C-alpha positions in Angstrom: 23.3 36.5 29.6 21.0 33.5 30.5 22.2 30.8 28.1 18.8 29.1 28.6 17.4 27.3 25.5 13.9 28.3 24.3 11.8 26.4 21.7 9.5 28.7 19.6 6.7 26.9 17.7 5.3 29.5 15.4 4.0 29.2 11.8 4.0 32.8 10.9 7.6 33.5 9.7 7.7 37.1 10.5 6.5 36.5 14.1 9.0 33.7 14.4 11.8 36.0 13.2 10.7 38.7 15.6 10.7 36.3 18.6 14.0 34.7 17.5 15.8 38.1 17.2 14.5 39.5 20.5 14.9 36.4 22.6 18.4 36.0 21.2 19.3 39.6 22.2 18.3 38.7 25.8 20.9 35.9 25.8 18.6 32.9 25.1 19.5 30.1 22.7 16.5 29.9 20.4 15.2 26.9 18.4 12.5 27.9 15.9 10.1 25.6 14.1 7.0 26.2 12.0 4.6 23.4 12.8 3.4 21.2 15.7 5.1 17.9 14.7 8.4 19.6 14.3 7.9 21.2 17.7 7.3 17.8 19.4 10.3 16.3 17.8 12.5 19.3 18.7 11.3 19.3 22.3 12.0 15.5 22.6 15.5 15.9 21.1 16.7 19.2 22.7 14.8 19.3 25.9 14.6 23.1 26.0 14.1 25.1 29.2 10.8 26.6 28.0 8.5 26.3 24.9 6.7 29.3 23.4 3.8 27.5 21.7 1.5 29.1 19.2 -2.1 27.6 19.2 -3.0 28.1 15.5 -0.6 25.8 13.8 -0.9 23.8 10.6 -1.6 20.1 10.9 -1.2 19.4 14.7 -2.5 22.5 16.5 -0.9 23.9 19.7 -3.4 22.3 22.1 -2.5 18.9 20.7 1.2 19.7 21.0 0.7 20.9 24.6 -1.2 17.7 25.4 1.5 15.4 23.9 4.3 17.2 25.7 2.7 16.8 29.0 1.9 13.1 28.4 5.6 12.4 27.6 7.6 11.8 30.8 10.7 13.2 29.0 9.1 16.5 28.2 6.3 16.8 30.9 8.2 19.2 33.1 9.2 21.7 30.4 7.3 25.0 31.0 5.0 26.1 28.3 3.8 29.7 27.5 1.0 29.6 24.9 0.5 32.3 22.3 -3.0 32.9 21.0 -5.0 35.4 19.1 -6.7 37.9 21.3 -10.1 36.9 22.4 -9.7 33.1 22.1 -10.4 32.6 25.9 -11.7 29.0 25.6 -8.4 28.1 24.0 -6.4 29.8 26.7 -8.4 28.0 29.5 -7.9 24.6 27.6 -4.1 25.2 27.3 -3.7 26.1 30.9 -5.8 23.1 32.0 -3.6 20.8 29.8 -0.6 22.0 31.8 0.7 25.3 30.1 2.2 27.8 32.6 1.1 31.1 31.2 -0.1 32.7 28.0 0.5 35.8 25.9 -2.3 37.2 23.5 -1.5 38.4 20.0 -0.8 41.1 19.2 1.7 41.2 22.1 4.3 43.5 23.4 7.7 42.1 23.2 8.6 43.6 26.7 5.5 41.8 28.2 6.3 38.6 26.4 10.0 38.7 27.7 8.7 39.5 31.3 6.4 36.4 31.0 9.2 34.1 29.9 11.5 35.4 32.6 8.8 34.9 35.3 8.0 31.3 34.0 11.7 30.4 34.0 12.2 31.8 37.5 9.2 29.8 38.9 10.9 26.6 37.3 13.9 27.1 39.4 12.0 27.7 42.7 11.1 24.6 44.8 7.3 23.9 44.8 5.5 25.5 47.7 4.2 22.9 50.2 0.4 23.2 51.2 1.6 23.9 54.7 4.4 26.3 54.0 4.2 29.8 55.6 4.2 32.5 53.0 5.2 36.1 53.8 4.5 38.9 51.3 5.2 42.4 52.4 2.9 42.8 55.5 0.8 39.7 54.6 1.5 36.4 56.4 -0.3 33.2 55.4 0.2 30.3 57.8 -2.1 27.3 56.9 -0.7 25.1 59.6 -2.1 27.5 62.3 -5.1 28.5 60.0 -3.9 32.1 60.3 -3.8 35.0 58.0 -2.2 38.3 59.3 -2.1 41.8 57.7 0.3 44.1 59.6 0.2 41.7 62.4 -3.6 41.8 62.7 -5.5 38.4 62.3 -8.0 38.1 59.5 -10.8 35.7 60.0 -11.1 33.3 57.1 -12.9 30.2 56.2 -10.9 27.1 55.4 -11.7 27.2 51.7 -10.7 30.9 51.6 -7.5 30.3 53.3 -6.6 27.4 51.0 -7.4 29.4 47.8 -5.4 32.4 49.1 -2.4 30.1 49.9 -2.6 28.3 46.6 -2.5 31.6 44.6 0.1 33.3 46.8 2.4 30.2 46.4 2.6 30.8 42.7 2.7 34.5 42.2 2.1 35.5 38.6 0.9 32.2 37.7 -2.6 32.2 36.0 -5.0 29.6 37.6 -8.2 28.6 36.0 -11.4 28.1 38.2 -11.1 24.4 37.6 -7.5 24.2 38.7 -8.4 26.0 41.9 -11.3 23.6 42.5 -9.0 20.6 41.9 -6.3 22.0 44.3 -8.4 23.0 47.2 -11.3 20.5 47.1 -11.6 18.2 50.1 -14.1 15.9 51.7 -15.2 18.4 54.3 -15.3 21.6 52.2 -16.9 21.3 48.8 -15.7 23.9 46.3 -17.3 24.2 42.9 -16.4 26.1 39.7 -19.1 28.8 40.4 -18.3 29.1 44.0 -14.7 30.0 43.4 -15.8 33.4 42.2 -17.8 33.9 45.4 -14.8 32.8 47.5 -12.6 35.4 45.6 -15.1 38.1 46.4 -15.0 37.2 50.1 -11.3 37.0 50.1 -10.8 40.5 48.5 -13.3 42.0 51.0 -11.3 40.5 54.0 -7.9 41.5 52.6 -9.0 45.1 52.4 -6.1 47.2 51.3 -4.4 44.1 50.0 -7.4 43.1 47.9 -5.5 44.1 44.7 -3.0 41.2 45.3 -5.6 38.9 43.6 -5.9 39.8 40.0 -8.8 38.6 37.7 -7.7 37.2 34.3 -10.8 38.0 32.2 -12.3 34.8 30.9 -9.7 32.6 32.4 -9.4 32.7 36.2 -7.2 34.4 38.7 -3.5 35.0 39.7 -1.6 36.6 42.6 0.1 39.7 41.6 4.0 39.4 41.4 
């Protein structure tokens, strides 16, 4: 049993009841509220370990709640998983860029939602990966300090931008990154990266990774993530 506290902000009573029941069964302590303002107040008062945040809320919508949580020093580090109607890709992108950690589309599978919650809580406990840290995943080794990528011990030739993007994604497995977040993270004075060029870089990365190309997943309409 985990004992971690989750705040669920959801205005549909049946969904709130469903989430509360299933999360409680997994050992989480659940606080449920039905509007954005109550969500902000509960987050500030209780400091939950994670917030499950519906975007379509009465009064203050989910994006505004996310924005306020990230602006408040007290609640800025609380992970947020946004819940949105299927197809609202622009809202998903906006939520991720405001600082949300992941998203689940309605209608959702409880098993998938629980897996996302566990993954985000697990990442919260892990120390942030440094930009120079060596990453080893199966037979893939990424060493930014030596500008080196190895697959089964064989060096793979990569540009500086490709290596930075690969290292960024691999350092946060399962974490959805928008194109804009990738640009912000890897942009530098000597290697311009634009929103559109990210897709080109990803194509090049997959080609060079060969049999490991499937490690980089496309999240349709949103961006990319490194497969857990």
